[in-house]
C-alpha positions, 0 to 999 in steps of 0.5 A: 674523191667525188662529192656525194649528191645532196639535196641542199647545203646547210650553213649555220653556226650550228647546223645539226638540228637542220640536218637531223630534220632533213634526215627525218624527211628523207633528204641528204644535205651537206653541212657547214658550221663552227663545230662539225659535231659527231652527230652532225656527221651522222645526219649529213651526207657531207660536213665540214667546219668553217672557222669563226666564233659564236660572237663574231660569226664566220670568216667570210672568205673561209666560209665561201671556200668551204661552201664551194668545196663541200657542195657544188654551185647550184645546190640549194642553200638553207641557212640558220643562225650566223647571218642576222648581221651578215646580210652581205655574206649571205648575198655572196653565198646566194650568188652561186646557188638557189636560196631556200630562205629569206633574201639578204634584203629581207634580213636587212629589213628585219634586223635593222632596228630603225626599219623594223621598229618603225615598221611595227609602229606603222602596223600597230604592233606593240613593241618596247620603247626603242632608241638608237642613241643612249637614253639620258638615264640608262636605268631600266634600259637594255643595250642590245647588239644590232643583229645579235642572236642567242641573247648573250649580247644583251646587257643592262644599259647602266652596267655594260654596253656590248661592243659594236653597233647597239640599240636600246630598249626599255626593260619591261616585265613579261613571259618570254614566248616564241611563235614558230611559223611558216611563210610563203611571202604573203601569208603565214601558217602558225606552227605553235608557241614555245615557252623560252628561258634564259641562263645567266652567264655569270658575267652580266649576261642575264639573257643568254638563251637557255632552252624552249618547251613546247607547247606554250599554253596561251589564252585563245585570244592571245594566240589569235593576237600573236598570229595576227601580228605575224601575218601582218609582218609577213604580208609587209616584208615577204618573209618565207620559210620557217621563222620565229617571232619572240614576244613578251606576254603579260595579262593578255597583252604582248610586245614583239621583241624581234623576228628571227628570219630563219629556223632557230633554236626552238627547232629541236623542240618542235621537230620532236613534237611533230611527226612532220619534218620541219626542214621539209616544211621550210623547203615547201614554204620557200617554194610557195607551198603552205600546208592546208593545216599545220601538222599536229603535235603528238607530244610535249617537247623541250630542248636546252643548251648545256653551257660549261661552268668551267673548262672541260674536255669532252669524254668518250662517245659511250658517255653520252645518253641518247637524249643528247645532241650536238655531241663534241668529239672526244678530247675536244675542249670547251671553254668556260661559258661555251656550249657543250651540247643540247639536251632534249626531252619529250613528255605529255606536256610542256611543263613535264618536258621542261622539268625533265630537260632541266634535270637531265641538263643539271645531272649531265653537267655535274657528271661531266665536271666529276669526270673531268676532276677525276681525269685531272687528278689522275693526270697530276698524280701520274706526273708527280709520280714520274717527277715529284720535284717538277715545280709545275705539278708539285703541290697541285 
């Protein structure tokens, strides 16, 4: 069977948001990710699952084989999450296809704690105090995995250190704000700012990514300062395409926590707010084309990840409302703490969309848990009826 002609292959731990944005722009893409969710298949001309985990990422050999199978050599590559600490794998993928995104060498620069925070110091961009070795007194410090993404790897340094290579940052107060921007290697266009929040995982991970609401309302002077920091970084590093920068802001001051050199988790909220396709803007920026003016936002928007509080089995497709994305296949199992789906909302402003998306997520999760409890009770009752003396079910 011949492979469908596609404009690009999207590879990310979850590629649905990029595929949906590409479809909005009239582009056909193939997608490789960890989940192959139902709606990813609807958005993509071809899709496939590559083995791996959210913690460890893709298995290199299997991913390379999947890329060759799903999209022929020469098809451009657009990547999302999954390569922040896998620059070598990104380099191997880009040998066989044009790269629409930051090169492996740029990713190494941005995700090297010593190099990145040294660069910020040289450019005069404020950042938290950062150390590669453990501080003598770990109280008030955070331990972060090098190249970690999604926030689940961040731990209070005095309690637990995540596995693998880590660095340490002094904990400071502030409001989490993320800047989404387009870059062409030498200049940048700011697309906007979003408020972000975390969802503690109940096991010491207080910084697991929860969601984003657009637009974040900032004082004009602060917007200008954040934009200036981004532009200095772009000139120094050669960043291209859609990227994000995560800040903490407080009383008109800011610190820069990290840069994600790729389209990230806030893509859904921005794509819902704009009439333009962010995938199109990403491709254009990678080819040196920045818009004369940023696209205007038509509405406030928010997106939020729903995590399982206990293991669940995904219900039939008719269960899911239209404001849900990343829909798991019916009957698939989601472990406790795993991502179930993404919930979205639009409204007149960020605060309203944020409140709506949180209510939707809370109600959806409660209904999922109710359905699973009911299904489990029915299954147990049926097993007992078949054999009331079966020790696996009796007394359950």
